[in-house]
C-alpha positions in Angstrom: 122.5 48.2 84.5 121.7 51.1 86.9 121.5 54.5 85.1 123.5 57.5 86.3 120.2 59.5 86.6 118.8 56.9 89.0 122.0 56.9 91.2 121.9 60.7 91.3 118.2 60.7 92.3 118.9 58.2 95.1 121.8 60.3 96.3 119.7 63.5 96.4 116.9 61.8 98.3 119.5 60.5 100.8 120.9 64.0 101.3 117.4 65.4 101.8 117.0 63.1 104.8 120.5 63.2 106.3 121.4 66.9 105.9 119.5 69.0 108.4 117.5 72.0 107.3 118.6 75.4 108.6 115.6 77.4 107.6 113.5 79.0 110.3 110.4 81.2 110.4 111.0 84.9 110.7 109.0 86.4 113.5 110.5 89.7 114.7 111.0 93.2 113.3 114.8 93.1 113.9 115.1 89.8 111.9 113.5 91.5 108.8 115.6 94.6 109.3 118.8 92.5 109.4 117.8 90.7 106.1 117.3 94.1 104.5 120.9 95.0 105.4 122.2 91.7 103.9 120.1 92.2 100.8 121.3 95.8 100.4 125.0 94.9 100.5 124.6 91.8 98.3 122.1 93.1 95.8 121.9 96.9 96.0 119.8 97.0 92.8 117.0 94.9 94.3 115.0 97.7 95.7 111.7 95.7 95.7 113.3 93.0 98.0 114.6 95.7 100.3 111.2 97.3 100.5 109.5 94.1 101.3 111.9 93.4 104.2 111.5 96.9 105.6 107.7 96.9 105.3 107.6 93.5 107.1 109.8 95.0 109.8 107.3 97.8 110.4 104.5 95.3 111.0 106.2 92.7 113.2 106.6 92.6 117.0 110.0 93.4 118.5 112.3 90.8 119.9 112.7 90.6 123.7 114.9 93.5 124.9 117.6 91.0 125.8 118.1 90.4 122.0 117.6 94.0 120.8 120.0 95.6 118.4 121.5 97.5 121.4 121.8 97.1 125.1 118.5 97.9 126.9 118.4 98.5 130.6 115.0 99.8 131.4 111.5 100.5 130.0 112.2 104.0 128.9 115.3 102.9 126.9 113.1 100.2 125.4 110.5 102.8 124.4 113.1 105.1 122.8 114.7 102.1 121.0 111.3 101.2 119.4 110.5 104.8 118.4 113.9 105.2 116.8 113.5 101.9 115.0 110.3 103.0 113.4 111.7 106.4 112.4 114.8 104.8 110.9 113.0 102.1 109.0 110.6 104.7 107.6 113.6 106.7 106.4 115.1 103.6 104.7 111.8 103.1 102.9 111.9 106.6 101.7 115.3 106.0 100.2 114.3 102.6 98.7 111.1 104.0 97.1 113.1 106.9 95.6 115.6 104.5 94.1 112.8 102.4 92.7 111.0 105.4 91.3 114.2 106.6 89.5 114.4 103.3 87.7 111.1 104.2 86.0 111.7 108.0 85.8 112.9 109.4 82.5 115.2 112.3 83.3 115.2 113.9 79.9 112.6 114.0 77.1 114.8 113.4 74.0 113.1 113.9 70.7 114.2 110.4 69.5 112.2 108.8 72.4 109.0 110.0 70.7 108.2 106.5 69.2 108.0 105.2 72.8 105.9 108.1 74.1 103.0 106.0 75.4 105.3 103.5 77.2 107.3 106.3 78.7 104.2 108.0 80.0 103.2 104.8 81.7 106.6 104.5 83.2 106.4 108.0 84.5 103.1 107.2 86.1 104.7 104.3 87.9 107.6 106.5 89.0 105.2 109.1 90.3 103.3 106.5 92.4 106.6 105.4 94.0 107.6 109.0 94.7 104.3 109.5 96.4 104.7 106.3 98.5 108.1 107.7 99.5 106.3 110.9 100.7 104.0 108.7 102.8 106.9 107.1 104.6 108.6 110.5 105.1 105.5 111.7 106.9 105.5 108.6 109.0 109.2 109.1 109.9 108.3 112.7 111.0 105.5 111.3 113.3 108.1 109.2 115.1 110.5 112.2 115.4 107.8 114.1 117.1 107.0 111.2 119.5 110.7 111.0 120.4 110.5 114.5 121.7 108.4 113.2 124.6 110.8 110.4 125.5 113.8 111.1 127.6 117.1 110.8 125.8 119.3 107.8 126.5 122.6 106.9 124.8 122.0 103.7 123.0 125.4 102.8 121.7 124.9 100.5 118.7 122.1 102.6 117.2 123.5 106.1 117.8 123.4 106.8 114.1 119.6 106.6 114.3 119.8 109.5 116.8 122.0 111.3 114.3 119.3 110.9 111.7 116.8 112.4 114.2 119.0 115.4 114.9 119.5 116.0 111.1 115.8 116.0 110.6 115.1 118.4 113.5 117.9 120.8 112.2 116.5 120.7 108.7 119.7 119.2 107.3 117.8 116.0 106.3 114.5 117.0 104.5 113.2 114.4 102.1 110.2 116.7 101.4 112.5 119.0 99.4 114.0 116.1 97.5 110.6 114.5 96.7 109.1 117.9 95.7 112.0 118.3 93.3 111.6 114.7 92.0 107.9 115.2 91.3 108.3 118.7 89.8 110.9 117.4 87.4 108.8 114.3 86.5 105.9 116.6 85.7 108.0 118.7 83.5 109.3 115.7 81.6 105.7 114.3 81.3 104.4 117.5 79.8 107.3 117.4 77.2 106.4 113.9 76.2 102.6 114.7 76.1 103.5 117.5 73.7 105.2 115.2 71.3 103.4 114.4 68.0 104.2 112.9 64.6 106.4 115.8 63.7 108.6 115.4 66.8 110.6 112.5 65.3 
């Protein structure tokens, strides 16, 4: 008598040969960027996944202008598109690293957390490293903002909000340096409070 397990195994093997595989190799910056968006909406807590997609996007070549995220008509538009892309992705990395840092950051040094002082200090060190990585990406975004000053403005319809980000940076409305300075200053204050804890704290 044929066992149910054997029938199931044969059926699975049959499906693996009959059903086509829809996976494909990711090659281009825009493909990784699109996956970051899907990941953000489906799993907003998965910052490490978002970071991986965005960092991959920075290191990959762009698709042909025919397949860009907006309509491209000439080389100057193509240049502006690429500069805006780099600026925007760096800004998204700042956001993601700040979110990741906050998951390790202890906002308040309560006296009853004293028994976990050593673990908390390690966690604060991790948070600090992520805040500093966010600082790096903020500086990178600013480099692309400066480069964009040298490229003629073109209205690129589908990515106009990237231009809005650039304007907000130039006007000072969007300044992650202030946010990150505050994050690091607060972290240092909490760290000192934990370092001051001793046997009498709890």
